C-alpha positions as CSV (number, residue, x, y, z in Angstrom):
1,M,-19.4,-22.7,10.6
2,K,-20.2,-18.8,12.3
3,P,-16.8,-16.9,11.0
4,E,-14.7,-15.1,14.2
5,I,-14.6,-12.1,12.6
6,S,-17.0,-9.8,10.8
7,I,-15.2,-7.7,7.9
8,I,-17.5,-4.4,7.5
9,S,-17.1,-1.3,5.5
10,A,-19.6,1.1,3.3
11,N,-19.4,2.0,0.1
12,I,-20.6,4.8,-1.9
13,S,-20.1,5.0,-5.7
14,S,-16.3,3.5,-4.9
15,P,-15.6,0.8,-7.6
16,E,-11.9,0.7,-7.2
17,F,-11.5,1.1,-3.4
18,V,-14.0,-1.5,-2.9
19,E,-12.4,-3.5,-5.1
20,L,-8.3,-3.6,-3.6
21,L,-10.6,-3.6,0.0
22,V,-11.9,-7.3,-0.9
23,K,-9.1,-8.2,-2.4
24,S,-6.3,-7.4,0.0
25,I,-8.8,-9.0,3.2
26,R,-8.7,-12.3,0.6
27,K,-5.1,-12.1,0.5
28,Y,-4.2,-11.4,3.9
29,T,-6.7,-13.0,6.3
30,T,-6.1,-16.3,7.9
31,V,-8.8,-17.0,10.1
32,S,-12.2,-17.0,9.4
33,Y,-13.8,-13.8,8.4
34,E,-17.0,-13.1,6.5
35,I,-17.1,-9.2,4.5
36,V,-20.2,-7.0,5.0
37,I,-20.5,-4.1,2.0
38,I,-23.3,-1.5,3.5
39,D,-23.9,0.7,0.4
40,N,-25.2,4.0,0.7
41,D,-27.2,4.6,-2.5
42,S,-24.2,4.1,-4.7
43,V,-24.2,5.1,-8.5
44,P,-26.0,1.5,-10.0
45,E,-23.2,1.4,-12.8
46,T,-20.0,1.1,-9.9
47,L,-21.7,-1.7,-8.3
48,T,-20.5,-3.9,-11.5
49,W,-17.8,-6.0,-9.7
50,L,-18.8,-5.6,-6.4
51,E,-22.4,-7.5,-7.3
52,K,-20.6,-10.5,-8.7
53,Q,-18.6,-11.5,-5.2
54,K,-20.1,-14.8,-4.0
55,D,-18.3,-14.0,-0.6
56,V,-19.4,-10.4,0.3
57,R,-22.9,-9.9,1.9
58,L,-24.1,-6.2,-0.1
59,V,-26.7,-4.5,1.1
60,R,-28.1,-1.8,-0.8
61,F,-29.1,1.3,1.0
62,Y,-31.2,3.9,-1.2
63,A,-30.2,6.8,1.0
64,N,-26.7,7.5,2.6
65,L,-26.3,6.5,6.7
66,R,-23.2,8.1,6.8
67,H,-19.9,6.2,8.5
68,G,-21.7,6.0,12.0
69,G,-25.1,4.5,10.7
70,S,-23.3,2.2,8.3
71,L,-21.9,1.2,11.0
72,E,-23.9,0.4,13.3
73,V,-26.3,-1.3,10.9
74,G,-23.2,-3.5,9.9
75,A,-22.6,-4.6,13.6
76,R,-26.3,-6.0,13.9
77,L,-25.8,-7.6,11.0
78,A,-22.6,-9.1,11.7
79,R,-22.8,-13.1,12.1
80,A,-19.5,-13.1,13.7
81,P,-18.6,-12.7,18.3
82,L,-15.5,-9.5,16.7
83,V,-16.8,-6.9,13.8
84,C,-14.0,-5.4,12.1
85,F,-15.0,-2.0,10.3
86,L,-12.4,-0.7,7.6
87,D,-12.8,2.9,5.7
88,I,-13.7,1.5,2.5
89,D,-10.6,3.6,0.8
90,S,-8.7,1.4,2.8
91,H,-6.2,-2.0,2.6
92,V,-4.6,-4.5,4.4
93,Q,-0.8,-4.4,4.1
94,R,0.2,-7.6,5.9
95,I,-0.6,-11.2,6.1
96,G,-1.1,-11.3,10.1
97,W,-2.9,-8.5,10.7
98,D,-6.2,-10.7,11.7
99,T,-4.6,-12.8,14.6
100,D,-2.2,-9.5,15.7
101,L,-5.5,-7.5,16.1
102,I,-7.7,-9.9,17.6
103,D,-4.4,-10.6,20.2
104,L,-4.3,-7.1,21.0
105,Y,-8.1,-6.6,21.7
106,R,-7.6,-10.0,24.1
107,L,-4.9,-9.3,26.2
108,D,-6.5,-7.0,28.9
109,S,-10.3,-8.1,29.8
110,K,-11.0,-3.9,29.9
111,T,-10.7,-3.5,26.4
112,R,-13.6,-2.7,24.2
113,L,-12.9,-0.9,21.6
114,V,-9.8,-0.6,19.3
115,G,-9.8,2.5,16.7
116,V,-7.0,4.8,15.9
117,K,-6.0,7.5,17.1
118,G,-6.4,11.2,16.9
119,S,-6.1,14.6,18.8
120,D,-7.3,15.3,22.0
121,D,-10.7,16.5,21.6
122,H,-11.1,14.0,18.3
123,P,-9.6,11.1,20.2
124,L,-10.6,8.7,17.0
125,V,-9.9,9.0,13.8
126,A,-10.7,6.5,10.9
127,P,-9.9,3.8,9.2
128,L,-10.3,1.1,11.8
129,F,-12.6,-0.1,14.8
130,L,-12.6,-3.5,16.1
131,F,-15.2,-4.2,18.8
132,E,-17.4,-7.1,20.3
133,K,-20.7,-7.4,18.7
134,K,-22.8,-8.0,22.3
135,F,-21.3,-5.5,24.1
136,I,-21.6,-2.7,21.5
137,I,-25.1,-3.6,21.4
138,Y,-26.5,-4.7,24.9
139,E,-24.6,-1.4,25.9
140,W,-26.7,0.8,23.7
141,I,-22.9,2.4,22.5
142,T,-23.5,4.4,19.5
143,F,-21.1,5.0,16.6
144,E,-23.3,7.9,14.9
145,F,-22.5,12.0,15.7
146,R,-22.8,13.5,19.2
147,P,-25.7,16.3,18.9
148,G,-24.2,20.1,18.9
149,D,-20.1,18.7,18.8
150,P,-19.1,19.7,15.1
151,A,-15.7,17.2,16.0
152,G,-18.4,14.4,17.4
153,D,-18.1,12.2,13.9
154,T,-18.0,8.8,14.2
155,A,-17.0,6.7,17.3
156,Q,-16.4,9.3,18.8
157,Q,-19.3,9.3,21.6
158,A,-18.4,5.4,21.7
159,Y,-14.4,6.4,22.8
160,H,-16.7,9.0,25.9
161,D,-19.0,6.0,26.5
162,I,-16.7,2.9,26.8
163,L,-14.4,5.0,29.2
164,A,-17.2,6.2,31.0
165,K,-18.4,2.5,32.1
166,G,-15.0,1.7,33.1
167,Y,-13.5,-0.4,29.9
168,K,-10.9,0.8,28.0
169,V,-10.0,1.9,24.6
170,I,-7.3,0.8,22.6
171,R,-5.5,3.4,20.1
172,L,-3.3,2.5,17.2
173,E,-0.8,4.5,15.9
174,L,-1.3,6.5,12.8
175,R,2.1,7.8,10.6
176,K,2.6,9.3,7.0
177,P,2.2,6.5,4.7
178,A,5.8,5.0,2.0
179,Y,3.1,5.8,-0.7
180,D,3.7,8.9,-2.8
181,C,0.4,9.7,-2.2
182,E,-1.9,11.6,0.0
183,G,-3.7,9.4,3.3
184,D,-2.1,7.9,6.7
185,Q,-0.3,4.5,7.4
186,V,-1.5,2.1,10.6
187,Y,0.6,0.7,12.6
188,L,0.0,-2.3,14.8
189,V,2.6,-4.2,16.8
190,G,4.9,-2.0,15.6
191,Q,4.1,-2.9,11.6
192,P,2.8,-1.0,9.1
193,T,-0.7,-2.7,8.8
194,F,-3.3,-0.5,6.7
195,Y,-3.2,2.3,4.6
196,H,-5.7,4.9,4.1
197,H,-6.6,7.3,1.7
198,G,-8.0,9.5,3.1
199,N,-10.2,11.4,0.3
200,G,-10.8,8.4,-1.3
201,T,-15.3,8.3,-1.3
202,R,-15.4,12.3,-0.7
203,F,-15.3,13.6,-4.0
204,N,-17.8,11.2,-5.5
205,E,-15.9,11.7,-8.7
206,H,-18.1,8.6,-10.3
207,N,-21.6,10.4,-9.3
208,P,-21.9,13.4,-11.9
209,K,-24.8,15.2,-9.0
210,I,-22.9,15.2,-6.1
211,R,-19.6,15.3,-7.4
212,K,-17.2,17.8,-5.9
213,A,-14.7,20.0,-7.0
214,I,-12.9,20.8,-3.6
215,L,-12.6,20.3,-0.4
216,G,-10.9,21.1,2.7
217,G,-8.2,22.9,-0.7
218,V,-8.1,19.8,-2.1
219,T,-9.0,20.1,-6.0
220,I,-10.7,16.8,-7.4
221,E,-7.6,17.1,-10.1
222,A,-5.0,16.7,-7.4
223,H,-7.1,14.0,-5.6
224,L,-7.3,12.3,-8.7
225,E,-3.7,12.7,-9.4
226,S,-2.9,11.2,-5.6
227,K,-5.8,8.5,-6.5
228,A,-4.1,7.5,-9.8
229,R,-0.6,7.4,-7.5
230,L,-1.8,4.5,-4.9
231,F,-2.9,2.8,-7.8
232,N,0.2,2.6,-9.4
233,Q,2.1,1.5,-5.7
234,P,3.6,-2.3,-6.9
235,Q,2.0,-3.7,-3.5
236,V,-1.2,-2.6,-4.9
237,K,-0.8,-3.8,-8.3
238,E,-0.4,-7.3,-6.8
239,I,-3.1,-7.2,-4.1
240,L,-5.6,-6.5,-7.3
241,G,-4.0,-9.5,-8.8
242,H,-4.1,-11.1,-6.3
243,Q,-6.7,-14.1,-7.5
244,G,-7.7,-16.4,-3.9
């Protein structure tokens, strides 16, 4: 039976985050779904857990497609009519997220994308995008960089192209999380629904060849401390202990 929604994520050597994301999907999703992980040349030893998951479709690339490229590949591989892209360093936090998100998308027939609200010059930010596969492919909507635009990362072109075609983009509210660590909370229908760590994959701490010591003024030591606090949160521990 074809799933109602395909949940896609792009991974690069992030074993702890990918397990948390997958288990949160299993714990809180009620509609029929599939999980597709686009792997961007991860260190092989970081894929041990992921390769054993029978309900996850792992698609490996031996180059980094980045977010935009991974999203576009994932959309074309999706078996469901609706595609939900979640960052690998995010996780779902409550039951009903899927039906609330789908209902929001279908509330207005002009809606063609649900994302997260950014700034005026950077209208969409991670960690979530929801769209119809057919529309994105048939209308040649791109999630890649806009050439020459330093703020034109994942989905910025898609946002402007969808509006230019006379359709709507819904942008969810972003707030600081209750967790005592770096990141953001995405609210859906007035409820905290997704947590995004933010720097989860950017330091590449599992890959010594591309490991970074500092990013945007944040040291890898501070990142690892924040990551440790995240995985010590009671809800995160509960999700990781989920056996479904």
